[in-house]
C-alpha positions as MATLAB code, in Angstrom:
seq = 'XXXXXXXXXXXXXXXXXXXXXXXXXXXXXXXXXXXXXXXXXXXXXXXXXXXXXXXXXXXXXXXXXXXXXXXXXXXXXXXXXXXXXXXXXXXXXXXXXXXXXXXXXXXXXXXXXXXXXXXXXXXXXXXXXXXXXXXXXXXXXXXXXXXXXXXXXXXXXXXXXXXXXXXXXXXXXXXXXXXXXXXXXXXXXXXXXXXXXXXXXXXXXXXXXXXXXXXXXXXXXXXXXXXXXXXXXXXXXXXXXXXXXXXXXXXXXXXXXXXXXXXXXXXXXXXXXXXXXXXXXXXXXX';
ca = [
     -52.631  -46.214  -42.328;
     -55.731  -45.367  -40.396;
     -55.469  -48.776  -38.782;
     -51.879  -48.201  -37.869;
     -52.743  -44.889  -36.145;
     -55.544  -46.453  -34.212;
     -53.199  -49.207  -33.145;
     -50.653  -46.673  -31.840;
     -53.420  -44.726  -30.051;
     -54.871  -47.842  -28.461;
     -51.418  -48.981  -27.415;
     -50.745  -45.648  -25.795;
     -54.095  -45.626  -24.045;
     -53.513  -49.116  -22.813;
     -50.163  -48.148  -21.396;
     -51.621  -45.118  -19.600;
     -54.448  -47.236  -18.202;
     -51.975  -49.816  -16.980;
     -49.857  -47.144  -15.176;
     -52.974  -45.577  -13.647;
     -54.210  -48.893  -12.312;
     -50.794  -49.705  -10.903;
     -50.676  -46.390   -9.080;
     -54.117  -46.971   -7.611;
     -53.116  -50.430   -6.466;
     -49.973  -49.060   -4.770;
     -51.964  -46.350   -2.973;
     -54.408  -48.904   -1.674;
     -51.536  -50.977   -0.320;
     -50.031  -47.963    1.522;
     -46.918  -47.818   -0.643;
     -45.662  -45.398   -3.154;
     -44.795  -46.423   -6.638;
     -41.435  -45.044   -7.468;
     -41.470  -42.549  -10.225;
     -38.764  -40.843  -12.060;
     -36.510  -39.052   -9.555;
     -36.851  -35.332   -9.608;
     -34.012  -32.964   -9.027;
     -33.828  -32.453   -5.255;
     -34.723  -28.990   -4.077;
     -33.190  -27.201   -1.085;
     -35.885  -26.206    1.349;
     -35.142  -22.944    3.119;
     -36.792  -21.917    6.340;
     -39.020  -19.014    5.723;
     -37.515  -15.712    6.699;
     -39.428  -14.349    9.679;
     -41.078  -11.119    9.034;
     -42.029   -8.421   11.445;
     -45.424   -8.902   12.876;
     -47.628   -6.932   15.188;
     -48.001   -9.767   17.696;
     -49.472   -8.243   20.843;
     -47.334   -8.453   24.066;
     -48.526  -10.996   26.581;
     -50.829   -9.470   29.171;
     -49.627   -9.788   32.787;
     -52.022  -11.714   34.898;
     -52.407  -11.862   38.721;
     -53.073  -15.170   40.313;
     -54.597  -14.671   43.753;
     -53.065  -16.658   46.600;
     -54.411  -17.737   49.924;
     -52.594  -14.895   51.693;
     -54.111  -12.222   49.522;
     -57.298  -12.214   51.483;
     -57.163  -10.223   54.752;
     -57.094  -12.351   57.857;
     -57.629  -11.699   61.523;
     -54.618  -13.712   62.716;
     -53.518  -12.264   66.077;
     -49.946  -10.972   66.440;
     -47.930  -13.477   68.499;
     -46.980  -12.170   71.919;
     -43.355  -12.875   72.916;
     -42.983  -15.126   75.903;
     -41.851  -13.444   79.073;
     -38.631  -14.707   80.587;
     -39.011  -16.281   83.963;
     -37.894  -13.821   86.606;
     -35.223  -15.101   88.955;
     -35.973  -14.285   92.563;
     -33.535  -12.287   94.643;
     -31.327  -13.770   97.317;
     -32.347  -12.736  100.819;
     -29.761  -11.508  103.306;
     -30.190  -11.623  107.094;
     -27.867   -9.337  109.046;
     -27.133  -11.212  112.268;
     -24.856   -8.565  113.814;
     -21.171   -7.591  113.860;
     -19.775   -9.214  110.670;
     -22.136  -12.200  110.717;
     -24.469  -12.659  107.743;
     -26.775  -15.408  106.527;
     -27.886  -15.484  102.867;
     -30.599  -17.628  101.298;
     -30.238  -17.839   97.512;
     -33.046  -18.084   94.949;
     -32.225  -21.795   94.691;
     -32.812  -22.273   98.410;
     -29.124  -22.601   99.302;
     -27.946  -21.182  102.641;
     -24.665  -19.283  102.972;
     -23.142  -18.203  106.297;
     -20.425  -15.540  106.431;
     -18.188  -15.081  109.507;
     -20.502  -16.758  112.055;
     -20.160  -15.218  115.517;
     -23.110  -13.137  116.653;
     -26.905  -13.040  116.558;
     -29.688  -15.484  115.776;
     -30.654  -17.546  112.754;
     -28.162  -20.404  112.743;
     -30.866  -23.055  112.638;
     -31.010  -23.362  108.828;
     -28.752  -26.137  107.418;
     -25.657  -24.704  105.744;
     -24.657  -25.233  102.111;
     -21.693  -22.845  102.156;
     -19.642  -21.230  104.932;
     -17.308  -18.310  104.190;
     -14.583  -17.175  106.620;
     -12.685  -13.931  105.914;
      -9.851  -14.494  108.434;
      -8.925  -16.403  111.537;
      -9.949  -14.097  114.412;
     -12.406  -15.610  116.867;
     -15.152  -13.065  116.142;
     -15.416  -14.514  112.608;
     -14.969  -18.250  113.024;
     -17.633  -19.650  115.353;
     -18.865  -22.327  112.945;
     -20.202  -24.456  115.817;
     -23.147  -22.022  116.009;
     -24.406  -23.490  112.740;
     -26.537  -26.370  113.980;
     -26.517  -28.549  110.863;
     -24.778  -28.758  107.512;
     -26.090  -30.330  104.354;
     -24.086  -33.326  103.074;
     -22.446  -31.313  100.301;
     -21.740  -28.239  102.441;
     -18.489  -26.480  101.526;
     -16.332  -24.218  103.666;
     -14.098  -21.592  102.075;
     -11.743  -19.890  104.502;
      -8.982  -17.394  103.844;
      -6.667  -20.413  103.456;
      -8.548  -21.859  100.460;
      -9.157  -18.347   99.162;
      -5.422  -17.563   99.155;
      -4.164  -20.879   97.834;
      -0.575  -20.501   96.588;
      -0.738  -16.826   97.515;
      -3.250  -16.096   94.756;
      -6.827  -14.952   95.257;
      -9.110  -17.715   94.059;
     -12.622  -17.823   92.573;
     -15.238  -20.534   93.112;
     -18.278  -21.074   90.874;
     -20.833  -23.132   92.796;
     -23.705  -22.736   90.342;
     -26.046  -20.926   92.714;
     -23.364  -18.321   93.545;
     -19.955  -17.287   92.242;
     -17.448  -16.446   94.978;
     -14.494  -14.189   94.161;
     -11.887  -13.406   96.782;
     -10.243   -9.990   97.015;
      -7.743   -8.251   99.235;
      -8.388   -7.370  102.883;
      -6.127   -6.222  105.698;
      -3.594   -3.423  105.234;
      -3.533   -2.472  108.919;
      -1.551   -3.486  111.993;
      -4.173   -6.002  113.103;
      -4.831   -7.689  109.776;
      -2.198   -8.958  107.383;
      -3.174   -8.950  103.720;
      -1.624  -12.427  103.434;
      -4.082  -13.848  105.963;
      -7.305  -11.950  105.216;
      -9.747  -11.744  102.328;
     -12.931  -10.054  101.307;
     -15.580  -11.663   99.116;
     -17.529  -10.578   96.045;
     -20.603  -12.759   95.546;
     -22.545  -12.902   92.278;
     -25.989  -14.510   92.456;
     -28.041  -16.205   89.747;
     -30.079  -13.038   89.129;
     -26.851  -11.165   88.388;
     -26.835   -9.111   91.602;
     -23.440   -8.536   93.227;
     -22.455   -8.168   96.877;
     -19.079   -7.105   98.301;
     -18.174   -8.063  101.875;
     -15.021   -6.250  102.970;
     -14.051   -8.404  105.933;
     -11.713   -6.742  108.445;
      -9.673   -4.203  106.553;
      -8.566   -0.705  105.788;
      -8.396    0.689  102.248;
      -7.016   -1.884   99.793;
      -5.448   -1.700   96.350;
      -8.274   -3.799   94.906;
     -10.750   -1.065   95.797;
      -9.194    1.162   93.128;
     -10.712   -1.080   90.441;
     -14.033   -2.035   91.993;
     -15.964    0.847   90.422;
     -15.517   -0.959   87.094;
     -17.586   -3.809   88.489;
     -20.649   -1.604   89.100;
     -21.435   -3.522   92.266;
     -24.943   -3.516   93.691;
     -24.131   -3.751   97.424;
     -21.016   -3.188   99.521;
     -20.643   -3.993  103.235;
     -17.770   -2.022  104.803;
     -16.319   -2.485  108.269;
     -15.868    0.759  110.216;
     -15.112    0.126  113.911;
     -12.146    2.525  113.996;
     -10.314    0.401  116.567;
      -9.045   -2.674  114.761;
      -9.908   -1.441  111.267;
     -10.721    1.760  109.403;
     -13.166    4.216  110.950;
     -16.332    5.600  109.352;
     -14.425    8.478  107.708;
     -12.081    6.132  105.849;
     -14.904    3.681  105.178;
     -16.941    6.507  103.623;
     -14.007    7.340  101.338;
     -13.764    3.683  100.353;
     -17.495    3.590   99.614;
     -17.089    6.522   97.228;
     -14.128    4.828   95.571;
     -15.980    1.516   95.150;
     -19.127    3.211   93.832;
     -21.649    0.486   94.678;
     -25.339    1.327   94.301;
     -25.830    0.719   98.011;
     -23.247    0.809  100.797;
     -23.861   -0.648  104.254;
     -21.780   -0.208  107.435;
     -21.043   -3.291  109.516;
     -18.499   -4.508  112.074;
     -18.950   -1.021  113.526;
     -17.852   -1.557  117.148;
     -15.473   -3.977  118.870;
     -16.861   -7.475  119.259;
     -17.041   -7.298  123.053;
     -19.558   -4.453  123.088;
     -23.284   -5.167  122.915;
     -24.821   -6.818  119.872;
     -22.309   -5.461  117.384;
     -24.465   -2.508  116.326;
     -24.227    1.207  117.134;
     -26.718    3.583  115.541;
     -24.539    6.644  116.063;
     -21.580    5.000  114.341;
     -23.768    3.743  111.507;
     -25.178    7.197  110.829;
     -21.703    8.736  110.711;
     -20.973    6.524  107.703;
     -21.688    8.623  104.610;
     -22.247    7.097  101.193;
     -24.593    7.384   98.234;
     -27.372    4.831   98.523;
     -26.516    4.153  102.171;
     -28.535    1.451  103.904;
     -28.408    0.910  107.661;
     -29.311   -2.580  108.821;
     -29.870   -3.507  112.436;
     -29.284   -7.075  113.617;
     -32.235   -9.257  112.665;
     -33.215   -7.146  109.644;
     -33.297   -8.576  106.112;
     -32.373   -7.255  102.685;
     -33.298   -8.521   99.221;
     -30.193   -8.678   97.002;
     -31.584   -7.478   93.676;
];
């Protein structure tokens, strides 16, 4: 009986030793020896619990602009100033204008000096001989243009001409027994610096003058001979109606008298910002 017990014990020990050695061998080989399957267990994620985790601390990362610099404030570029056109009063109704671009404009050539500069533009207000002596202009540039009352009143409508260096607008003139509104014009010139100049031509008060104050004109030349056109009293009323910054009397005596200028007549013309020009004097249109 003792022998039988020892045999059972040795058998059991041998079995345990065999299983232990087998397990060791499997571990050394990197494999697992299957064992009896256990009842699978459901793994639950742990329930988070309140903690006293400190809030993240805000940090400041310095940048290159944080440090003060001595960078100078940029100075805006100044716009290039456009020079003013220059007007030469030649006498009577004759005017020569040199624009900022160097273009030469003649208006109603008839009297005075200064016709030696080549013409780029010739303006004629009407057909009377004291406004149309274009042969006085010694030379004309190849692209010279002439705008007479005929081109200005094409199809019975007052025309406008944009030449780049000047914009020419035609307006009414006439309204008296010597000058028919259908055959006469005045001119409003706008130069590249924005300055504006009204030349009345031979006329009395016109309907267009009622609206000229809206234009805020810079200069207005008004005829005032009182023989063929309005006199200085009516011209002064027109100057007030037009409201230009500066008003200038011209065509102040009949063409057959002297050099077309009369100081007494000029001084009887009353207007705000009045300028009196004698033949040969110049004016900057600004």
